VOBA-747105 format. One record per residue (C-alpha): y, z, x. Coordinates in Angstrom, 3 decimals, always signed. Example, Ala and Ser with C-alpha at 12.3 -4.5 7.8 and 13.67 -1.06 7.14 Angstrom:
2
<c2=-4.500, c3=+7.800, c1=+12.300>
<c2=-1.060, c3=+7.140, c1=+13.670>
This chain:
335
<c2=-102.557, c3=+25.684, c1=+79.972>
<c2=-101.928, c3=+26.189, c1=+76.300>
<c2=-98.336, c3=+27.124, c1=+77.027>
<c2=-97.832, c3=+23.968, c1=+79.092>
<c2=-99.109, c3=+21.784, c1=+76.240>
<c2=-96.750, c3=+23.387, c1=+73.753>
<c2=-93.802, c3=+22.831, c1=+76.066>
<c2=-94.701, c3=+19.149, c1=+76.447>
<c2=-94.951, c3=+18.810, c1=+72.659>
<c2=-91.427, c3=+20.231, c1=+71.966>
<c2=-89.527, c3=+16.918, c1=+72.368>
<c2=-91.781, c3=+15.386, c1=+69.719>
<c2=-91.125, c3=+18.233, c1=+67.336>
<c2=-87.377, c3=+17.924, c1=+67.821>
<c2=-87.547, c3=+14.259, c1=+66.786>
<c2=-89.064, c3=+15.095, c1=+63.392>
<c2=-86.479, c3=+14.287, c1=+60.715>
<c2=-85.364, c3=+17.352, c1=+58.795>
<c2=-83.333, c3=+17.044, c1=+55.614>
<c2=-80.194, c3=+19.125, c1=+55.692>
<c2=-76.994, c3=+19.426, c1=+53.759>
<c2=-73.949, c3=+17.763, c1=+55.252>
<c2=-71.700, c3=+20.070, c1=+57.200>
<c2=-68.343, c3=+19.965, c1=+55.536>
<c2=-65.218, c3=+19.166, c1=+57.456>
<c2=-63.253, c3=+22.355, c1=+57.942>
<c2=-59.617, c3=+22.491, c1=+59.001>
<c2=-57.816, c3=+25.501, c1=+60.314>
<c2=-54.079, c3=+25.129, c1=+60.162>
<c2=-51.645, c3=+27.057, c1=+62.307>
<c2=-48.222, c3=+25.534, c1=+62.506>
<c2=-49.006, c3=+21.928, c1=+63.584>
<c2=-52.432, c3=+22.449, c1=+65.260>
<c2=-55.549, c3=+21.426, c1=+63.303>
<c2=-59.084, c3=+22.381, c1=+64.443>
<c2=-61.879, c3=+20.452, c1=+62.706>
<c2=-65.681, c3=+20.142, c1=+62.860>
<c2=-67.380, c3=+16.974, c1=+61.735>
<c2=-70.953, c3=+15.748, c1=+61.320>
<c2=-72.439, c3=+12.324, c1=+61.340>
<c2=-75.320, c3=+11.076, c1=+59.196>
<c2=-76.527, c3=+13.966, c1=+57.037>
<c2=-80.205, c3=+12.973, c1=+57.229>
<c2=-80.423, c3=+13.611, c1=+60.938>
<c2=-80.406, c3=+17.031, c1=+62.477>
<c2=-77.718, c3=+17.229, c1=+65.044>
<c2=-75.859, c3=+20.074, c1=+66.552>
<c2=-72.319, c3=+19.965, c1=+65.156>
<c2=-69.881, c3=+18.594, c1=+67.647>
<c2=-66.613, c3=+20.508, c1=+67.344>
<c2=-63.490, c3=+18.492, c1=+68.009>
<c2=-59.922, c3=+19.656, c1=+68.354>
<c2=-57.185, c3=+17.464, c1=+66.936>
<c2=-53.455, c3=+18.014, c1=+67.464>
<c2=-51.224, c3=+16.354, c1=+64.904>
<c2=-47.504, c3=+16.298, c1=+64.390>
<c2=-46.353, c3=+16.967, c1=+60.849>
<c2=-42.778, c3=+15.926, c1=+59.991>
<c2=-40.717, c3=+18.983, c1=+59.125>
<c2=-38.696, c3=+18.489, c1=+55.938>
<c2=-36.501, c3=+21.533, c1=+56.220>
<c2=-33.166, c3=+20.027, c1=+57.322>
<c2=-31.489, c3=+20.342, c1=+53.929>
<c2=-32.868, c3=+23.819, c1=+53.385>
<c2=-31.738, c3=+24.977, c1=+56.817>
<c2=-28.230, c3=+23.619, c1=+56.232>
<c2=-28.061, c3=+25.305, c1=+52.816>
<c2=-29.167, c3=+28.599, c1=+54.312>
<c2=-26.563, c3=+28.260, c1=+57.057>
<c2=-23.795, c3=+27.598, c1=+54.519>
<c2=-24.847, c3=+30.533, c1=+52.352>
<c2=-25.007, c3=+32.766, c1=+55.405>
<c2=-21.566, c3=+31.667, c1=+56.557>
<c2=-20.054, c3=+32.241, c1=+53.121>
<c2=-21.768, c3=+35.624, c1=+52.829>
<c2=-20.474, c3=+36.691, c1=+56.228>
<c2=-16.985, c3=+35.469, c1=+55.344>
<c2=-17.009, c3=+37.443, c1=+52.091>
<c2=-18.140, c3=+40.587, c1=+53.922>
<c2=-15.410, c3=+40.078, c1=+56.501>
<c2=-12.794, c3=+39.609, c1=+53.789>
<c2=-13.905, c3=+42.704, c1=+51.893>
<c2=-14.023, c3=+44.896, c1=+54.987>
<c2=-10.855, c3=+43.638, c1=+56.651>
<c2=-7.785, c3=+45.876, c1=+56.496>
<c2=-4.643, c3=+44.252, c1=+55.046>
<c2=-3.245, c3=+42.953, c1=+58.335>
<c2=-1.543, c3=+39.622, c1=+58.953>
<c2=-4.628, c3=+38.355, c1=+60.794>
<c2=-7.023, c3=+39.251, c1=+57.991>
<c2=-4.575, c3=+37.866, c1=+55.418>
<c2=-4.407, c3=+34.476, c1=+57.142>
<c2=-8.185, c3=+34.319, c1=+57.678>
<c2=-8.995, c3=+35.392, c1=+54.117>
<c2=-6.582, c3=+32.872, c1=+52.627>
<c2=-7.918, c3=+30.086, c1=+54.817>
<c2=-11.510, c3=+30.717, c1=+53.701>
<c2=-10.549, c3=+31.021, c1=+50.032>
<c2=-8.292, c3=+27.956, c1=+50.084>
<c2=-11.010, c3=+25.828, c1=+51.699>
<c2=-13.637, c3=+26.932, c1=+49.177>
<c2=-11.191, c3=+26.652, c1=+46.262>
<c2=-9.595, c3=+23.344, c1=+47.265>
<c2=-11.135, c3=+21.402, c1=+44.314>
<c2=-9.314, c3=+23.755, c1=+41.931>
<c2=-6.092, c3=+23.888, c1=+43.940>
<c2=-5.592, c3=+20.106, c1=+43.963>
<c2=-5.719, c3=+19.998, c1=+40.163>
<c2=-2.675, c3=+22.235, c1=+39.832>
<c2=-0.682, c3=+21.760, c1=+43.042>
<c2=+0.617, c3=+18.954, c1=+45.221>
<c2=-0.178, c3=+19.073, c1=+48.943>
<c2=+3.196, c3=+20.616, c1=+49.725>
<c2=+2.655, c3=+22.976, c1=+46.810>
<c2=-0.671, c3=+24.070, c1=+48.326>
<c2=+1.102, c3=+24.796, c1=+51.618>
<c2=+3.669, c3=+26.948, c1=+49.803>
<c2=+0.891, c3=+28.680, c1=+47.858>
<c2=-0.914, c3=+29.454, c1=+51.128>
<c2=+2.163, c3=+31.300, c1=+52.385>
<c2=+2.419, c3=+33.158, c1=+49.078>
<c2=-1.270, c3=+34.086, c1=+49.197>
<c2=-1.021, c3=+35.318, c1=+52.774>
<c2=+1.997, c3=+37.474, c1=+51.950>
<c2=+0.308, c3=+38.832, c1=+48.819>
<c2=-2.890, c3=+39.742, c1=+50.703>
<c2=-0.931, c3=+41.453, c1=+53.458>
<c2=+1.069, c3=+43.523, c1=+50.967>
<c2=-1.422, c3=+44.322, c1=+48.203>
<c2=-4.843, c3=+43.327, c1=+49.516>
<c2=-7.599, c3=+41.475, c1=+47.603>
<c2=-6.610, c3=+42.980, c1=+44.234>
<c2=-3.094, c3=+41.543, c1=+44.434>
<c2=-4.483, c3=+38.191, c1=+45.538>
<c2=-6.899, c3=+38.127, c1=+42.596>
<c2=-3.995, c3=+38.759, c1=+40.222>
<c2=-2.120, c3=+35.723, c1=+41.581>
<c2=-5.311, c3=+33.629, c1=+41.458>
<c2=-5.783, c3=+34.563, c1=+37.792>
<c2=-2.184, c3=+33.583, c1=+37.083>
<c2=-2.727, c3=+30.211, c1=+38.764>
<c2=-5.964, c3=+29.384, c1=+36.917>
<c2=-4.627, c3=+30.282, c1=+33.456>
<c2=-1.269, c3=+28.612, c1=+34.064>
<c2=-2.900, c3=+25.405, c1=+35.310>
<c2=-5.300, c3=+25.319, c1=+32.354>
<c2=-2.416, c3=+25.732, c1=+29.893>
<c2=-0.465, c3=+22.946, c1=+31.599>
<c2=-3.410, c3=+20.546, c1=+31.222>
<c2=-3.784, c3=+21.173, c1=+27.470>
<c2=-3.150, c3=+17.916, c1=+25.545>
<c2=-1.639, c3=+16.317, c1=+28.630>
<c2=-1.849, c3=+12.789, c1=+27.196>
<c2=+0.010, c3=+13.844, c1=+24.048>
<c2=+2.714, c3=+15.596, c1=+26.068>
<c2=+3.107, c3=+12.581, c1=+28.329>
<c2=+3.482, c3=+10.295, c1=+25.320>
<c2=+6.207, c3=+12.589, c1=+23.955>
<c2=+7.927, c3=+12.799, c1=+27.343>
<c2=+7.618, c3=+16.586, c1=+27.607>
<c2=+4.778, c3=+16.863, c1=+30.150>
<c2=+5.208, c3=+18.298, c1=+33.624>
<c2=+5.569, c3=+15.755, c1=+36.412>
<c2=+2.582, c3=+14.602, c1=+38.502>
<c2=+0.087, c3=+15.423, c1=+35.744>
<c2=+1.145, c3=+19.059, c1=+35.904>
<c2=+0.649, c3=+19.406, c1=+39.663>
<c2=+3.369, c3=+21.797, c1=+40.803>
<c2=+5.365, c3=+21.257, c1=+43.961>
<c2=+6.752, c3=+23.773, c1=+46.473>
<c2=+9.942, c3=+24.289, c1=+44.460>
<c2=+7.948, c3=+25.456, c1=+41.468>
<c2=+5.732, c3=+27.712, c1=+43.606>
<c2=+8.713, c3=+29.338, c1=+45.315>
<c2=+10.695, c3=+29.640, c1=+42.092>
<c2=+7.748, c3=+31.258, c1=+40.335>
<c2=+7.043, c3=+33.766, c1=+43.097>
<c2=+10.448, c3=+34.766, c1=+44.477>
<c2=+10.540, c3=+38.176, c1=+42.797>
<c2=+6.899, c3=+38.818, c1=+43.672>
<c2=+7.530, c3=+37.921, c1=+47.318>
<c2=+10.499, c3=+40.304, c1=+47.470>
<c2=+8.317, c3=+43.108, c1=+46.101>
<c2=+5.639, c3=+42.222, c1=+48.659>
<c2=+8.098, c3=+42.437, c1=+51.557>
<c2=+9.470, c3=+45.744, c1=+50.270>
<c2=+5.914, c3=+47.095, c1=+50.159>
<c2=+4.976, c3=+45.792, c1=+53.625>
<c2=+7.995, c3=+47.367, c1=+55.286>
<c2=+7.602, c3=+50.595, c1=+53.323>
<c2=+11.084, c3=+50.551, c1=+51.826>
<c2=+11.594, c3=+53.835, c1=+49.975>
<c2=+8.415, c3=+55.335, c1=+51.395>
<c2=+5.357, c3=+56.279, c1=+49.357>
<c2=+7.545, c3=+57.306, c1=+46.421>
<c2=+8.525, c3=+53.659, c1=+45.849>
<c2=+5.317, c3=+51.895, c1=+46.857>
<c2=+3.973, c3=+51.918, c1=+43.299>
<c2=+7.284, c3=+50.577, c1=+42.001>
<c2=+6.930, c3=+47.509, c1=+44.211>
<c2=+3.401, c3=+46.972, c1=+42.885>
<c2=+4.686, c3=+47.273, c1=+39.336>
<c2=+7.490, c3=+44.800, c1=+40.004>
<c2=+4.994, c3=+42.398, c1=+41.579>
<c2=+2.637, c3=+42.470, c1=+38.598>
<c2=+5.507, c3=+42.244, c1=+36.098>
<c2=+6.924, c3=+39.152, c1=+37.799>
<c2=+3.684, c3=+37.211, c1=+37.387>
<c2=+3.133, c3=+38.492, c1=+33.851>
<c2=+6.591, c3=+37.152, c1=+33.035>
<c2=+5.997, c3=+33.768, c1=+34.626>
<c2=+2.546, c3=+33.315, c1=+33.094>
<c2=+3.885, c3=+34.206, c1=+29.659>
<c2=+6.691, c3=+31.671, c1=+30.103>
<c2=+4.333, c3=+28.906, c1=+31.281>
<c2=+1.743, c3=+29.437, c1=+28.553>
<c2=+4.299, c3=+29.763, c1=+25.746>
<c2=+6.031, c3=+26.570, c1=+26.869>
<c2=+2.873, c3=+24.482, c1=+27.342>
<c2=+1.078, c3=+25.676, c1=+24.207>
<c2=+4.285, c3=+25.322, c1=+22.208>
<c2=+4.644, c3=+21.701, c1=+23.336>
<c2=+0.998, c3=+21.026, c1=+22.498>
<c2=+0.530, c3=+22.914, c1=+19.212>
<c2=+3.944, c3=+24.082, c1=+18.022>
<c2=+4.444, c3=+22.868, c1=+14.455>
<c2=+8.134, c3=+23.739, c1=+14.332>
<c2=+10.392, c3=+24.563, c1=+17.265>
<c2=+13.698, c3=+26.370, c1=+16.894>
<c2=+16.659, c3=+26.675, c1=+19.214>
<c2=+16.740, c3=+30.370, c1=+20.029>
<c2=+20.552, c3=+30.655, c1=+19.804>
<c2=+21.072, c3=+28.960, c1=+16.414>
<c2=+17.536, c3=+28.766, c1=+14.929>
<c2=+18.154, c3=+25.085, c1=+14.384>
<c2=+15.015, c3=+22.935, c1=+14.266>
<c2=+14.805, c3=+20.841, c1=+17.440>
<c2=+12.197, c3=+18.546, c1=+19.034>
<c2=+9.420, c3=+19.979, c1=+21.185>
<c2=+10.338, c3=+20.412, c1=+24.815>
<c2=+14.010, c3=+21.130, c1=+24.145>
<c2=+15.448, c3=+23.647, c1=+26.612>
<c2=+15.755, c3=+27.020, c1=+24.931>
<c2=+13.450, c3=+26.097, c1=+22.050>
<c2=+10.701, c3=+28.449, c1=+20.845>
<c2=+7.765, c3=+28.191, c1=+18.453>
<c2=+5.548, c3=+30.750, c1=+16.762>
<c2=+2.411, c3=+29.287, c1=+18.340>
<c2=+3.861, c3=+29.220, c1=+21.838>
<c2=+5.367, c3=+32.698, c1=+21.609>
<c2=+2.084, c3=+34.206, c1=+20.433>
<c2=+0.110, c3=+32.426, c1=+23.184>
<c2=+2.582, c3=+33.637, c1=+25.811>
<c2=+2.247, c3=+37.208, c1=+24.585>
<c2=-1.552, c3=+37.039, c1=+24.836>
<c2=-1.338, c3=+35.595, c1=+28.356>
<c2=+0.942, c3=+38.427, c1=+29.464>
<c2=-1.419, c3=+41.018, c1=+27.972>
<c2=-4.393, c3=+39.415, c1=+29.729>
<c2=-2.738, c3=+39.373, c1=+33.154>
<c2=-1.478, c3=+42.941, c1=+32.755>
<c2=-5.042, c3=+43.946, c1=+31.882>
<c2=-6.305, c3=+42.263, c1=+35.066>
<c2=-3.692, c3=+44.167, c1=+37.071>
<c2=-4.809, c3=+47.400, c1=+35.441>
<c2=-8.474, c3=+46.563, c1=+36.025>
<c2=-7.796, c3=+45.865, c1=+39.706>
<c2=-6.005, c3=+49.187, c1=+40.118>
<c2=-2.579, c3=+47.670, c1=+40.771>
<c2=-1.032, c3=+49.429, c1=+37.764>
<c2=-2.095, c3=+51.974, c1=+35.145>
<c2=-2.266, c3=+51.493, c1=+31.368>
<c2=+1.322, c3=+52.641, c1=+30.541>
<c2=+2.645, c3=+50.400, c1=+33.322>
<c2=+0.625, c3=+47.498, c1=+31.920>
<c2=+2.376, c3=+47.991, c1=+28.578>
<c2=+5.711, c3=+48.013, c1=+30.424>
<c2=+4.833, c3=+44.705, c1=+32.116>
<c2=+4.088, c3=+43.077, c1=+28.764>
<c2=+7.295, c3=+44.355, c1=+27.156>
<c2=+9.449, c3=+43.396, c1=+30.146>
<c2=+7.946, c3=+39.901, c1=+30.241>
<c2=+8.793, c3=+39.232, c1=+26.594>
<c2=+12.377, c3=+40.454, c1=+26.978>
<c2=+12.806, c3=+38.329, c1=+30.107>
<c2=+11.394, c3=+35.248, c1=+28.401>
<c2=+13.783, c3=+35.698, c1=+25.503>
<c2=+16.626, c3=+35.923, c1=+28.010>
<c2=+15.419, c3=+32.762, c1=+29.724>
<c2=+15.370, c3=+30.891, c1=+26.407>
<c2=+18.950, c3=+31.986, c1=+25.725>
<c2=+20.049, c3=+30.822, c1=+29.185>
<c2=+18.251, c3=+27.510, c1=+28.696>
<c2=+19.821, c3=+26.900, c1=+25.295>
<c2=+23.343, c3=+27.982, c1=+26.238>
<c2=+23.767, c3=+26.864, c1=+29.846>
<c2=+20.979, c3=+24.685, c1=+31.235>
<c2=+21.904, c3=+21.019, c1=+31.668>
<c2=+25.425, c3=+21.760, c1=+30.468>
<c2=+28.586, c3=+20.613, c1=+32.242>
<c2=+29.307, c3=+22.881, c1=+35.185>
<c2=+25.721, c3=+24.189, c1=+35.298>
<c2=+23.889, c3=+21.161, c1=+36.682>
<c2=+22.529, c3=+23.376, c1=+39.444>
<c2=+20.729, c3=+25.447, c1=+36.816>
<c2=+17.466, c3=+23.483, c1=+36.879>
<c2=+14.011, c3=+24.730, c1=+35.894>
<c2=+13.308, c3=+26.263, c1=+39.299>
<c2=+16.577, c3=+28.226, c1=+39.245>
<c2=+15.883, c3=+29.427, c1=+35.706>
<c2=+12.395, c3=+30.485, c1=+36.812>
<c2=+13.886, c3=+32.661, c1=+39.549>
<c2=+16.231, c3=+34.314, c1=+37.044>
<c2=+13.455, c3=+34.760, c1=+34.501>
<c2=+10.871, c3=+36.441, c1=+36.722>
<c2=+13.541, c3=+38.518, c1=+38.443>
<c2=+14.585, c3=+39.884, c1=+35.062>
<c2=+10.981, c3=+40.720, c1=+34.207>
<c2=+10.395, c3=+42.471, c1=+37.520>
<c2=+13.643, c3=+44.471, c1=+37.472>
<c2=+13.220, c3=+45.452, c1=+33.825>
<c2=+9.704, c3=+46.760, c1=+34.495>
<c2=+10.898, c3=+48.894, c1=+37.415>
<c2=+13.834, c3=+50.276, c1=+35.416>
<c2=+11.658, c3=+51.065, c1=+32.405>
<c2=+9.156, c3=+52.850, c1=+34.605>
<c2=+11.896, c3=+54.992, c1=+36.130>
<c2=+14.001, c3=+55.790, c1=+33.084>
<c2=+11.679, c3=+55.430, c1=+30.096>
<c2=+8.188, c3=+56.276, c1=+31.312>
<c2=+9.311, c3=+59.121, c1=+33.564>
<c2=+11.392, c3=+60.746, c1=+30.789>
<c2=+8.565, c3=+60.298, c1=+28.294>
<c2=+6.153, c3=+62.091, c1=+30.638>
<c2=+8.619, c3=+64.960, c1=+31.036>
């Protein structure tokens, strides 16, 4: 009987207000699902009613995902380039990737047709001498372009600046790389066997040392040369005169040749004695070019002897001189 009375009294006891602390809202996050518990009026005792709420949170990862994809693609391309053997396929692929990534720099120094010619040169260089040879040519291009842009407004006002704001065309690219391309072909086809393979590398490096020295000496001389002399008579002439030299330009050209020869040595294309040969050959060739420019260029009967033709003669002299000095001077000195 007592038990029955207590059971009947339980509903009354449950209705007695009991003060309790509010049950905080708790959220459990897993991806985009949120589970929450909520309570109503804190002064009433109620059993918490759990509710499950599914929400959609906008994902702001588009830019990050794209950036990761680009970095991954570039990383994979670099690995492919580094691991690829020097074949024609790898040469074309490597040049395509590098030219696309480096297009903002290329357009500052080359016309569109010049870029096309440079792509062929880069492909040939990669096939013959691999990434180290390509890096040498890239260094030549960057330094040469920077020197051409020095005091461009002043040079334009004086009428001695390169055309198209210094952006070289295909004629300039071909004229500047003819000797290097010949050395590349000789290396690819193994002319002379292993005994001559290093000679072709030496001739390749020397040709670009010669051309860079010529470009830098000319551009810096036109920008900063205080006094320019005709190399054949030492007569003072205006800046930009064919065959004219200046102390400032000559010194800058020498430093540029030393720098590029050092890069070739650092990349393993040549050794230290051969680097010295490249520098010496480049200076002799540039002197010869100045003499040709002063004596023959733009003279009657030599109208065909334009800048591109003189460039071919100049870099060919530098390349041939380096090979001859290696064979007859360096070899005898070692003996």
